N, C-alpha and C positions, 0 to 999 in steps of 0.2 A: 455443502451446508452453508447456511447464512451465518453471518456474526451473530454470536452469543448462542447459537443452536447447539444442539448435542446429538449425539449418534452412538449407538452402542454396538461395539465390535463384537461379534459372536465367533468365538473360536473354541475347539475343542481339542483335547489331548488327555492322555492317560496321566500325563505330568503336570505339575503347576505351570500355569501360563503367566508371564509377565509381560507389561506393557509400557513402553518407553517413548515418550515425545521427543522427536530429534529437533523441535524447535517450538519453544513455548511461547513464543510470541504469537503465533499463528493458531496454535491449538495445545490443550493440555489433555492428559489422560489419566484416569484413576487407575487404582489396582484391579478393578473388575473390567477395565475396557471401556469406559464410558469417555467418549471423546467430547470436550467442550471447545467451541469455536472460539478463538480470540480475535486477532486482527486479519484483515483481508489478506489472502496469499495462499501458498501451497506448503506442505511439508509432510513429513511420513511419521507413522506410529511404527515402533518396531514391536513386533508380537512374536515372543519366543517361549518355547517350553525347555530350553536349556540345550537341546541339541538341533532344533531346527528353528531358524529366525526368519519372519516373513515381513516384508515392509508393506503398510496399509497407507496408500496416498490419501492425504486429505487437502481438499480444496475449499477454502473460506471465501464465500462470495458476499459481496456487500447487500445489504437491505434497501439502501438508499442511493439515489443518483440526482444530482443536481444538474450536471453537464457533463459533456465528453471530456474524460481526464486527459491532461495534457501528456505528451510523451515524457517518460522520466527515465529512459535509457540513457545514463551518463556517458556512454562510449559513442553515442551519435555524434556526427559532424554536423555542421551548418548545412552543407550539401545534401546529407541525408535527411534532415529534419524538412528542407525545402522539397525534397523528392516525395516526402510522405504527405505534406500538408498543403503543397503547392506555393505560388508566388506570395510573399508576404505582403502585408499593407504598406510597411516601411521597413527599412532594413540599413544596417551600418555593418562594418566588419565584425562588431561583437554583439549584435542584436538583431532579431528578426521580430517584428510586430504583427500579429493576426488580429483582424476584426472579427468577431464572432457574430453569428446570426443567432445563438443562443440567448434567451432573455436573461438569463442569469449572470452570464459572463459577457462583458463589454470587449475586453482585449486579452489576448493572450501573447505573453512575451517570452522569448527565449534568448538568454544571455550566453555567450559563448568565451570560452578561453582564447589566448591568443594562439594556441594550437588549433582551435577551431571545434573543440569538443564542448558540449552543453555543460554549463556550469551552474546555471539556474533557471527556473522557469517562474514567471509572475503571472498570476490570472487576478483580473479586476472583477469583483463580485459586488452586485449591488448590496447595499446596507440591508434591504428587505429580506435577502437570502442568507444572512449570517447564521441563523438558527439552523437552516438546512446544511449548510456548509460545515458547522461545528459537528453535527451528527455524521456527516460524510468523513471528515478527517478523524473522529473517534472510531469508526468502523476499521479504519486503515492503519492508523498510527497511535503510538502511545503518547499521551499528553500531559501537559503541565498547565496549571491555570493560575494566574494573579491577573494583572491588567493586560499582560500579553500572554498569548496561547502559543506553545510551541508543541507542534507534533512531529515524532520521529518514527523510522521504520524497523527499530529494533527496542529492545528493552533498555539497553544503556546507550548514553551518547557515544561512548567509546566503539560500539558495534554499528551504530548508524550510517548509512550512506545518503539518506535523505532527512533534512530536518525543515519543517515548515513552520513559519511565523504568521501569527494572525495579530493585528495590531488594531486595537479599538481607540478612537480618539475624538 
């Protein structure tokens, strides 16, 4: 289901049925089993009649795409990134830079820890694409807005493993 879409779970039992979202960041469910998609990702809805519980898998997909999304598996090493993406345009011990053929993104940069794991990803997006980029980030991440926009992959900063900042100047 797409971001902000809905789906009605149809379950029957002689007993009362309850519905519980395992991850409200990605989707919520009401008392009648209506699932409302939140941010892009996957989660389960637990459907129970008190004696039997079933998991209903929900996958939320984006409506928008501006460019191929960068690798965000923070366990990947520099060697694994190069294996997946090929030889970088430029690199140091702590950085790999890739030129992009995509008209929206000029460069994609991966930053690495001293242990060689990804610690950050930077994309350079042309200003004419900022509205599209904001839509894409809103579908995937919780956001705040002032002069600087921050997006994260969980409801609270404490749970977030990914935080994205957009700066306009």
